[in-house]
C-alpha positions in Angstrom: 45.4 108.7 40.9 47.9 105.9 41.5 50.2 107.6 38.9 50.0 110.9 40.8 50.9 109.1 44.1 53.8 107.3 42.5 55.0 110.6 40.9 54.7 112.4 44.2 56.7 109.6 46.0 59.3 109.7 43.2 59.7 113.5 43.5 59.8 113.3 47.3 62.5 110.6 47.1 64.5 112.7 44.6 64.2 115.8 46.8 65.3 113.8 49.8 68.3 112.4 47.9 69.4 115.9 46.8 69.1 117.3 50.3 71.0 114.4 51.7 73.8 114.8 49.2 73.9 118.6 49.9 74.2 117.8 53.6 76.9 115.2 53.2 79.0 117.2 50.8 78.5 120.8 51.6 76.3 122.0 54.5 77.7 119.9 57.4 81.2 121.3 56.6 80.0 124.8 57.0 79.0 124.1 60.6 81.5 124.7 63.5 83.2 121.6 64.7 81.8 120.6 68.2 84.3 121.3 71.0 85.2 118.0 72.7 84.1 117.6 76.4 87.6 117.0 77.6 89.1 119.9 75.5 91.9 121.8 77.1 92.0 125.3 75.7 95.4 126.7 74.7 95.5 130.5 74.6 97.3 132.5 71.9 100.7 133.4 73.2 101.1 130.2 75.2 104.5 128.5 75.0 104.5 125.3 73.0 107.2 122.8 73.8 108.2 121.5 70.4 110.8 119.1 71.8 114.2 118.3 70.3 113.0 116.4 67.2 111.2 119.6 65.9 114.3 121.6 65.1 113.3 125.2 64.4 116.7 126.9 63.5 115.2 130.1 65.0 112.6 130.3 62.3 108.8 130.3 62.8 107.1 126.9 62.6 104.0 126.4 60.6 102.1 123.2 61.4 99.5 121.9 59.0 97.1 119.5 60.8 95.9 117.2 58.1 93.6 114.2 57.7 93.9 112.6 54.2 90.3 111.4 54.5 88.8 114.7 55.5 87.1 116.5 52.6 88.0 119.8 54.0 91.7 118.8 54.3 91.7 117.6 50.7 90.1 120.8 49.4 92.8 123.1 50.7 95.9 121.0 49.6 96.6 123.4 46.7 96.4 126.4 49.0 98.8 124.9 51.6 101.1 123.8 48.8 101.2 127.4 47.6 102.0 128.7 51.0 104.9 126.2 51.3 106.3 127.3 47.9 106.0 131.0 48.8 107.3 131.0 52.3 109.2 127.7 52.7 112.6 129.5 52.8 111.6 131.6 55.8 109.3 129.3 57.7 109.7 125.7 58.9 106.6 124.0 57.4 105.6 120.7 59.0 102.6 118.4 58.5 100.9 116.5 61.3 98.7 113.7 60.1 95.8 112.9 62.3 93.9 109.7 61.5 93.2 106.8 63.8 92.1 104.1 61.3 94.5 104.1 58.4 98.2 103.9 57.9 99.7 106.5 55.6 103.3 106.8 54.7 105.4 109.9 54.8 106.1 109.6 51.1 102.3 109.5 50.3 101.7 112.7 52.3 104.7 114.5 50.8 103.4 113.6 47.3 100.0 115.2 48.0 101.7 118.5 48.8 104.5 118.2 46.2 107.1 119.0 48.9 109.7 117.0 50.9 108.4 118.3 54.2 108.8 116.7 57.7 105.6 114.6 58.3 104.6 113.5 61.8 102.0 111.1 63.0 101.7 112.8 66.4 98.3 113.4 67.9 99.9 114.7 71.1 101.0 117.8 69.1 97.4 118.6 68.3 96.6 118.6 72.1 99.6 120.8 72.8 98.4 123.3 70.3 94.7 123.1 71.2 93.7 121.6 67.9 90.6 119.4 67.7 89.7 119.4 64.0 91.3 119.2 60.6 92.4 121.1 58.7 93.9 123.6 61.0 96.9 125.9 60.7 99.2 126.6 63.7 102.0 129.1 63.6 104.6 129.1 66.4 107.0 132.1 66.6 110.7 131.6 66.9 110.5 131.8 70.7 108.0 128.9 70.5 104.9 130.8 71.4 101.6 130.2 69.8 101.1 133.0 67.3 98.1 131.7 65.3 95.7 128.7 65.5 92.8 128.6 63.1 91.4 128.3 59.6 93.0 129.0 56.3 90.1 130.7 54.6 86.3 131.1 55.0 85.8 129.2 51.7 86.3 125.5 51.3 88.8 125.9 48.5 90.6 128.9 50.0 89.6 131.0 47.0 88.7 134.2 48.9 91.8 136.4 49.0 90.2 138.7 51.6 90.0 135.8 54.1 93.4 134.1 53.7 93.7 134.0 57.5 96.7 131.8 57.8 98.6 133.7 55.1 97.7 137.0 56.8 99.2 135.6 60.1 102.4 134.5 58.2 102.9 138.0 56.7 102.3 139.8 60.0 104.8 137.6 61.8 107.5 137.8 59.1 107.1 141.5 58.7 106.7 142.0 62.4 103.6 144.1 62.1 100.7 144.1 64.5 98.9 140.7 64.6 95.7 141.0 62.5 92.4 141.1 64.3 90.7 137.9 63.2 86.9 137.2 63.4 85.2 134.0 64.5 85.4 132.5 61.0 89.2 132.5 61.3 89.4 131.2 64.9 86.4 128.9 65.3 87.3 125.3 64.2 85.5 123.9 61.2 86.1 120.6 59.4 86.5 117.1 60.6 86.6 116.5 64.4 89.2 114.5 66.3 90.0 111.9 67.5 88.4 110.0 64.6 88.5 112.8 62.2 84.9 112.6 61.2 82.3 115.3 60.8 
């Protein structure tokens, strides 16, 4: 009888550990990021004042909002790097690092993406663009209007070609076709929440 109780407790503990690991590493990242109480919504088409230090050269600007400690941010590094390689000659790619507790260098961030991109540590830009989670893609057209703000893909590793939302937005802007109609999975924020970039 004591062995059965111990065995039952052991299996219960094992099941709890598995469920906890699943929650920590998978399920909680599939839930939408809660909208902050003081969130100021920025509508698509709004003018975004980039300021003088964000030279655009009359090209669209793609801002990757990134937190090096956010698992979701880390998962899509290869995908973002691929976008940079494919469209970097036609779009100004920039990375905004959002993290309150650690200091990262520009060189460290550039190495992660394998590209010498401008890197900013500017949480004010997130507010300007209506971003409250990482990772998020923001595309600003040459007239500095918000063209797209949302997710990269519906999968964590950006492996579903049919839901490459950010890439679809890039293509529609560059080819000047009609802006794609995106579903909630594209536009609802998922990932690590600001300001502390935790889930």
